[in-house]
C-alpha positions as CSV (number, residue, x, y, z in Angstrom):
1,M,95.7,99.9,112.1
2,R,96.1,102.4,114.9
3,I,99.6,103.7,115.6
4,T,100.0,105.7,118.8
5,D,102.0,108.9,118.8
6,S,104.8,107.3,120.8
7,A,105.0,104.4,118.4
8,R,105.0,106.7,115.4
9,E,107.9,108.7,116.9
10,R,109.8,105.5,117.6
11,L,109.3,104.3,114.0
12,R,110.4,107.7,112.6
13,S,113.5,107.5,114.7
14,L,114.3,103.9,113.5
15,S,113.8,105.0,109.9
16,Q,116.2,107.9,110.3
17,R,118.8,105.6,111.8
18,V,118.8,103.4,108.7
19,G,118.8,106.4,106.4
20,Q,115.3,106.0,105.1
21,A,113.5,109.2,104.0
22,E,110.1,107.6,104.5
23,V,108.8,105.6,107.4
24,C,108.3,102.1,105.8
25,F,108.5,98.7,107.5
26,R,107.8,95.1,106.6
27,F,105.9,93.1,109.2
28,E,107.6,89.7,109.5
29,G,105.6,88.3,112.5
30,V,105.6,88.7,116.2
31,V,107.2,87.3,119.4
32,G,104.8,87.0,122.3
33,T,101.3,85.9,123.0
34,C,97.7,86.7,122.0
35,R,97.5,89.4,124.7
36,A,100.4,91.5,123.4
37,S,103.3,90.8,121.1
38,V,106.5,92.5,120.0
39,P,106.3,93.0,116.2
40,L,109.2,91.9,114.0
41,L,109.6,94.9,111.7
42,K,112.3,95.3,109.1
43,P,113.0,98.5,107.1
44,A,111.6,98.2,103.6
45,V,111.0,100.4,100.5
46,S,108.1,98.6,98.8
47,P,105.8,95.6,99.4
48,A,107.0,92.2,98.3
49,P,104.9,89.9,96.3
50,G,101.9,88.7,98.4
51,E,102.0,91.7,100.7
52,V,99.7,94.7,101.0
53,E,100.4,98.2,102.3
54,L,98.8,99.6,105.3
55,V,99.2,103.4,105.6
56,V,98.6,105.3,108.8
57,E,99.3,109.0,108.3
58,D,103.0,109.0,107.3
59,V,103.8,105.4,108.3
60,R,103.7,102.6,105.8
61,I,103.7,98.9,106.9
62,F,103.8,96.0,104.5
63,V,101.9,92.9,105.7
64,P,101.2,89.5,104.2
65,E,97.8,89.6,102.4
66,G,96.5,86.8,104.7
67,Q,97.0,89.0,107.8
68,R,95.6,92.2,106.4
69,E,92.2,92.1,108.1
70,M,93.8,91.3,111.5
71,M,96.4,94.0,111.2
72,E,93.9,96.6,110.2
73,S,92.3,96.1,113.6
74,A,95.7,96.1,115.5
75,T,97.2,98.8,117.7
76,L,100.9,99.5,117.6
77,D,102.2,101.3,120.7
78,Y,105.6,102.1,122.2
79,D,106.5,101.8,125.9
80,S,109.6,103.7,126.9
81,S,109.5,102.6,130.6
82,P,112.9,101.3,131.9
83,L,111.5,97.9,132.9
84,F,108.9,95.4,131.7
85,G,107.0,96.1,128.5
86,R,109.7,98.4,127.0
87,G,109.6,98.7,123.2
88,L,107.1,98.4,120.5
89,N,104.0,96.4,121.3
90,L,101.3,95.1,119.0
91,T,97.8,94.3,120.3
92,W,94.5,93.5,118.5
93,P,90.9,92.5,119.3
94,H,90.4,88.8,119.6
95,G,88.3,87.1,117.0
96,V,87.6,83.8,115.4
97,R,90.8,83.9,113.3
98,G,93.2,84.3,116.2
99,C,96.4,86.3,115.9
100,P,99.9,86.2,114.4
101,A,101.3,84.9,117.7
102,C,99.2,81.8,117.7
103,G,99.3,81.3,114.0
104,G,95.7,82.3,113.5
105,G,96.2,84.9,110.9
C-alpha cells in the first residue's frame, strides 16, 4: 500500500484526536466507485480475527485477509481542497478481482 505524505499526516492527526499513541486503523470498506472511494477507517489497536496488518512506515492498517492483495496495491491520499474530492481517497489499479466498492475483493 502506498500512503501519500498528506494522507499520513491526516491519519496521524486523527489518531491523536482519539488519544492513540500509534497510527492504527481498521479498514471496514469503502463508499464510492471503482475509480476512487472514501475508505471507512476506524481507530484500532490490533487486528481482529481474519484480518491482516499492512504497515507503511509508521501507519498500521488492518484489512480483511480476502482483500489483502488488492489493498497492497492501493494508494491512500488526502485532498484538503475546499470543494469536491475533499478528504481521504483510496484508489487502486484495476484487475480481474475488482475492488471493494464493487464487491470484487
